[in-house]
C-alpha positions in Angstrom: -2.4 3.6 -10.7 -1.7 6.9 -8.9 0.8 7.5 -6.1 0.1 10.6 -4.1 0.1 12.0 -0.6 -2.6 10.7 1.7 -6.0 12.5 1.8 -8.6 12.3 4.5 -10.9 10.6 2.0 -8.3 7.7 1.9 -8.8 7.0 5.6 -11.2 4.0 5.4 -9.2 2.4 2.6 -5.9 2.9 4.2 -7.1 1.5 7.5 -8.5 -1.5 5.8 -5.2 -2.2 4.0 -3.2 -1.8 7.2 -5.6 -4.1 9.1 -5.2 -6.7 6.4 -1.4 -6.4 6.1 0.0 -5.6 9.6 -0.4 -7.9 12.5 -2.2 -6.4 15.5 0.6 -7.7 17.8 0.8 -4.6 20.0 -1.1 -1.4 20.8 1.5 0.8 19.0 0.7 -1.1 15.7 -3.0 -0.3 15.9 -3.8 1.1 12.5 -6.0 4.0 13.8 -3.4 5.0 16.3 -0.6 4.8 13.7 -2.5 6.9 11.2 -3.6 9.6 13.7 0.0 9.9 15.0 1.4 10.2 11.5 -1.0 12.9 10.5 0.4 15.0 13.4 4.0 14.7 12.1 5.1 15.0 8.5 1.7 14.1 6.9 3.1 14.7 3.5 5.4 11.7 4.0 2.4 9.3 4.0 1.9 8.2 0.5 -0.9 6.0 -0.9 -1.2 4.1 -4.2 -4.7 4.3 -5.6 -6.1 2.1 -8.3 -9.6 2.8 -9.6 -10.4 4.8 -6.5 -9.2 2.1 -4.1 -6.2 2.4 -1.8 -4.0 -0.6 -2.8 -0.7 0.4 -1.3 1.0 2.7 1.1 4.3 3.8 2.5 5.2 6.1 5.4 8.4 8.1 5.8 9.9 10.2 8.5 12.8 12.6 8.6 14.5 13.9 11.8 17.0 16.2 10.0 19.8 13.7 10.1 18.3 10.5 8.7 15.2 9.3 7.0 13.0 6.3 7.9 10.7 4.2 5.9 7.8 2.3 7.6 4.6 0.6 6.8 5.2 -0.3 3.1 2.1 -2.3 2.2 0.5 -3.6 -1.0 -2.7 -5.4 -1.3 -1.7 -9.1 -1.6 -3.7 -9.7 -4.8 -1.7 -6.9 -6.5 1.8 -7.8 -5.4 4.7 -8.3 -7.9 3.3 -5.6 -10.2 5.7 -2.8 -9.3 3.5 -1.0 -6.8 5.9 -1.4 -3.8 8.9 -0.4 -6.0 7.1 2.7 -7.2 6.1 3.7 -3.6 9.7 3.3 -2.5 11.0 5.5 -5.3 8.4 8.2 -4.5 9.1 8.2 -0.7 12.9 8.2 -1.4 12.4 11.3 -3.6 10.3 13.0 -1.0 13.1 12.4 1.6 15.8 13.6 -0.9 13.8 16.8 -1.4 14.2 17.5 2.3 18.0 17.0 2.2 18.0 13.5 3.5 21.2 11.7 2.8 20.6 8.4 4.7 17.5 6.2 4.9 16.9 3.5 7.5 14.2 0.8 7.3 12.4 -1.0 10.1 11.5 -4.6 9.2 10.4 -7.5 11.3 13.0 -10.2 10.9 10.2 -12.7 10.4 8.9 -10.8 7.3 11.1 -12.6 4.8 9.1 -11.6 1.8 9.6 -7.9 2.5 13.2 -8.4 3.3 13.6 -10.0 -0.2 11.8 -7.1 -1.8 14.2 -4.6 -0.1 17.2 -6.6 -1.2 15.9 -6.5 -4.8 15.5 -2.7 -4.5 
């Protein structure tokens, strides 16, 4: 498994992952819109996990000069509980640290109890 910054060749795989993982509850959560907007701001803070050429995980970070943010942590359901999310989190935290980030915030839907449990473990 490799964790690296997003490349344009990852587009179809990342969109497929996000479509599978994130509910299409509102227009701002549309995977294409989210990806296109992220690529205009801090594209190096969009990481993917690739296994055998397939995008199996992702995490998106942001930094405003005061605090960092972590969004859209996703791992293919069939590959969960194998350390992919933890590895993605370590990598995005390091990228934020390299920018001088001292504080990181997360955005999590209260109904997403599985990811809340993951963040509590981390």
